[in-house]
C-alpha positions in Angstrom: 13.9 36.6 15.8 17.4 35.1 15.5 18.6 33.8 12.2 20.3 30.4 12.0 23.6 32.0 10.9 23.7 34.9 13.3 22.0 33.5 16.4 23.9 33.5 19.7 26.1 30.4 20.0 24.5 29.4 23.3 21.1 29.5 21.6 22.4 27.3 18.7 23.9 24.8 21.2 20.5 24.6 23.0 18.8 24.2 19.7 21.1 21.4 18.7 20.6 19.7 22.1 16.8 19.8 21.6 17.1 18.3 18.2 19.4 15.5 19.4 16.9 14.8 22.3 14.1 14.8 19.8 16.0 12.3 17.7 16.5 10.0 20.6 12.9 10.1 21.6 11.8 9.6 18.1 14.0 6.6 17.6 12.9 4.9 20.8 9.3 5.5 20.0 9.6 4.3 16.5 11.0 1.0 17.7 8.9 0.7 20.8 5.4 1.7 19.7 5.7 1.6 15.9 4.3 5.1 15.7 7.1 6.5 13.6 9.6 9.2 14.7 7.8 11.8 12.6 4.9 12.1 15.1 7.5 13.5 17.5 9.8 15.3 15.0 7.1 17.3 13.1 5.5 19.1 16.1 9.0 19.8 17.7 10.2 21.4 14.4 6.9 23.2 13.9 7.4 24.9 17.3 11.2 25.4 17.0 11.3 26.9 13.5 9.6 30.2 14.5 12.4 30.8 17.1 14.8 30.9 14.2 12.8 33.4 12.3 11.5 30.9 9.7 8.5 32.2 7.7 5.2 30.7 8.8 4.3 30.1 5.2 7.0 27.4 4.9 7.6 26.1 8.4 5.1 23.2 8.2 6.3 22.1 4.8 9.9 22.3 6.2 8.9 20.3 9.3 7.2 17.6 7.2 10.0 17.4 4.6 12.7 17.3 7.1 10.9 14.7 9.2 10.3 12.4 6.1 14.1 12.6 5.3 15.0 11.5 8.9 12.6 8.6 8.8 14.5 6.9 5.9 17.5 5.8 8.0 15.4 5.3 11.1 13.1 2.9 9.3 16.0 1.0 8.0 17.5 0.5 11.4 14.2 -0.4 13.0 13.2 -2.7 10.2 16.5 -4.6 10.5 16.1 -5.0 14.2 12.6 -6.3 13.9 13.5 -8.6 11.0 16.1 -10.3 13.2 13.2 -11.1 15.5 11.1 -12.4 12.6 8.6 -9.6 13.3 8.3 -8.2 9.7 5.4 -9.7 7.6 6.9 -9.6 4.2 3.9 -11.2 2.5 1.7 -8.4 3.9 4.1 -5.8 2.5 4.2 -7.4 -0.9 0.4 -7.2 -1.2 0.0 -3.8 0.4 3.1 -1.8 -0.9 1.6 -0.8 -4.3 -1.5 0.7 -2.7 0.5 2.5 -0.1 2.8 3.9 -2.8 -0.2 5.2 -4.7 -1.4 7.0 -1.6 2.0 8.4 -0.9 2.3 9.8 -4.4 -1.1 11.5 -4.1 -0.3 12.8 -0.7 3.0 14.1 -1.8 1.4 16.1 -4.6 -1.3 17.4 -2.4 1.0 18.2 0.6 3.7 19.9 -1.4 1.3 22.3 -3.0 -1.1 22.8 0.0 -1.0 25.9 2.1 0.9 25.6 5.4 -2.3 25.9 7.4 -3.8 22.9 5.5 -0.9 20.7 6.4 -1.1 21.9 10.0 -4.9 21.1 10.1 -4.3 17.6 8.7 -1.6 16.8 11.3 -3.6 18.2 14.2 -6.8 16.4 13.2 -5.2 13.0 12.7 -3.0 13.5 15.8 -6.0 14.0 18.1 -7.8 11.0 16.6 -4.7 8.9 17.2 -4.3 10.2 20.7 -7.9 9.3 21.6 -7.4 5.8 20.1 -4.2 5.3 22.1 -5.8 6.5 25.4 -9.1 4.8 25.3 -9.0 1.8 23.1 -9.0 -1.3 25.2 -6.3 -3.9 24.8 -7.5 -6.8 22.7 -10.4 -4.8 21.2 -10.8 -5.7 17.6 -13.1 -4.8 14.7 -12.8 -8.1 12.9 -10.8 -11.4 13.2 -8.7 -10.6 10.1 -7.8 -7.9 7.6 -10.3 -7.5 4.8 -9.3 -8.6 1.3 -9.5 -7.0 -2.1 -10.2 -3.4 -2.8 -11.1 -2.6 0.9 -7.6 -3.7 2.0 -5.9 -1.8 -0.8 -8.0 1.4 0.0 -6.8 1.1 3.6 -3.2 1.0 2.4 -3.7 4.0 0.1 -5.3 6.1 2.9 -2.4 5.2 5.3 0.1 6.3 2.6 -1.7 9.5 1.8 -2.2 10.9 5.3 1.2 9.7 6.5 3.2 11.5 3.9 1.1 14.7 4.4 1.9 14.5 8.1 5.6 13.7 7.7 5.2 10.5 9.6 6.5 7.0 8.8 3.2 5.2 8.7 3.4 3.3 12.0 1.1 5.8 13.7 -1.7 4.7 11.4 -0.5 1.2 10.4 -0.2 -0.3 13.9 -3.7 0.6 15.2 -5.2 -0.4 11.9 -3.6 -3.8 11.9 -4.3 -4.3 15.6 -8.0 -3.5 15.0 -8.1 -6.5 12.7 -6.6 -8.9 15.3 -3.0 -8.6 13.9 -0.3 -9.6 16.4 1.0 -6.3 17.9 4.7 -7.1 17.6 4.4 -8.1 13.9 2.3 -5.0 13.4 5.1 -2.8 14.8 7.8 -4.6 12.8 5.9 -4.5 9.6 5.1 -0.8 10.2 8.9 0.0 10.3 9.2 -1.4 6.7 6.1 0.5 5.6 7.8 3.7 6.9 10.5 3.3 4.2 7.9 3.0 1.4 6.4 6.3 2.6 9.5 8.2 3.4 11.6 7.7 0.3 9.2 9.0 -2.4 7.8 11.5 0.1 11.2 13.0 0.8 12.0 13.3 -2.9 8.7 15.0 -3.6 9.1 17.6 -0.8 12.7 18.3 -1.9 11.8 18.8 -5.5 8.7 20.8 -4.9 10.5 23.2 -2.5 13.4 24.0 -4.8 13.5 27.7 -5.6 10.8 28.6 -3.0 11.4 31.9 -1.3 11.9 32.4 2.4 13.5 29.0 3.0 16.2 29.1 5.7 19.8 28.5 4.9 21.0 24.9 4.5 17.7 23.8 3.1 17.4 21.4 0.2 13.9 22.2 -1.0 11.6 21.6 2.0 14.2 19.5 3.8 16.5 21.2 6.3 20.0 19.7 6.2 20.9 20.9 9.7 17.8 19.3 11.2 18.5 16.1 9.3 22.2 16.0 10.3 21.4 16.4 14.0 18.4 14.2 14.3 19.4 11.2 12.2 22.4 10.0 14.3 20.2 10.1 17.4 17.3 8.2 15.7 19.6 5.6 14.2 21.2 5.0 17.6 17.9 4.8 19.5 15.6 2.9 17.1 17.1 -0.5 18.1 16.7 0.4 21.8 13.0 0.8 21.2 12.7 -2.4 19.3 14.4 -4.3 22.1 12.2 -2.7 24.7 9.1 -3.6 22.6 9.9 -7.3 23.0 10.6 -7.1 26.7 7.8 -5.0 28.3 4.1 -4.0 27.9 4.3 -0.3 27.1 0.7 0.6 28.3 1.8 3.4 30.6 4.0 4.9 27.9 1.1 4.7 25.4 -1.1 6.8 27.8 1.7 9.4 28.3 2.3 9.6 24.5 -1.4 9.9 23.9 -1.4 13.0 26.2 1.6 14.4 24.3 -0.3 14.0 21.0 -3.4 15.6 22.3 -1.6 18.6 23.6 0.4 18.9 20.4 -2.9 18.8 18.4 -4.4 21.5 20.6 -1.4 23.7 20.2 -1.6 23.4 16.4 -5.3 24.1 16.3 -4.6 27.2 18.4 -2.0 28.4 16.0 -4.6 28.1 13.2 -6.8 30.6 15.1 -4.0 33.1 15.5 
């Protein structure tokens, strides 16, 4: 397996091109669907890292930590774009942020110390559930007319925070369908999810960096469980593309793209489950 320092230059150029393309796709999807770029970044890194000879024991942690780091600037760009269109519900964020933060802290501790196969299983399981929801949930289908109040609402926020940080995603993947199920306007759900991504990504990134310091078998240019090269290549693309997705979200009905993305998630999940059997 080629090492990141000694690999053929052509290979590294192709690797960089894939990462840039991943960043563009992640940015557009973050703004368009509110799913968070991590749902694209994590599986791509998970499959690319072995090509660079990165140890299986750390590759999922690296994918999650690197993804969380890239989500910070992406969320900022997407949140600003949605805020300009008055699509961020700040009152919802004020009431939900503490519970989400508690879930993030718990998920960071669990994720940072879990085995790689456990993180892979969490991602694969949630990804297949999200893909089925995106593919088969009918537009306008709701569970209730409004979000529940009190402890139920706070528990929902904590669960979103916990699973999102363990998956290395910004929260939109779970936040948008949750809010939509309770008759929340889709565009405000997407805009609010972009801000929730920041609540998840900042402490999650710090946790995965600190817990990975001194860990053996990490590749060069890694700061704990965050790879600097991946961050440096993906971030410019995501920051450029996130506003594109936000603009598209206010101009079209992305039903066809949702179906295609649901298929991508399903195949990604299947690939991860298969790797667990190997």
